[in-house]
Residue, then its C-alpha position, 0 to 999 in steps of 0.5 A: m499499500a505504501a508503494l501504491c501511495a507513493a506511486a500516486g505521489a502522496p507518500l504514506d505517513a502513518a505516525s498517527g491516525a490523522l496523518l494516515a487519513r490525510s495521507l490516504a485521502a491525498a493519494a485517493d485524490a491523486a490517483g484515478p478512481a480505480a487506484a483510489s478504490l484499491i487504496k481505500s479497501l486496503a487501508t480498511r481491510a484489517m479494520s473490517e476483519a477485527e473481532y471484538f470479544s469481552s474477556g470477562a464480566p464488567a463490574l456493577g456500575r461500570a460500562l462494558q468495555c471491548i478490546p479489538y484484536n485483529l485476529p485472522 
C-alpha cells in the first residue's frame, strides 16, 4: 500500500491516525478512481476483519469495554 501511495505522489504517513487519514485521502485524490478504490480497500480491510470480544464480566456500574484484536 505504501508503494501504491508513493506511486500516486502522496507518500504514506502512519505516524498517527490523523496523518494516515490525510495521506490516504491525498493518495486517493491523486490516483485515478480504480486506484483510489484499491487504496481505500487495502486501508480498511484489517479494520473490517477485526473481532471484538469481552474477556470478563464488567463490575457493577461500569460500562462494558471491548478490546479489538485483529485476529485472522
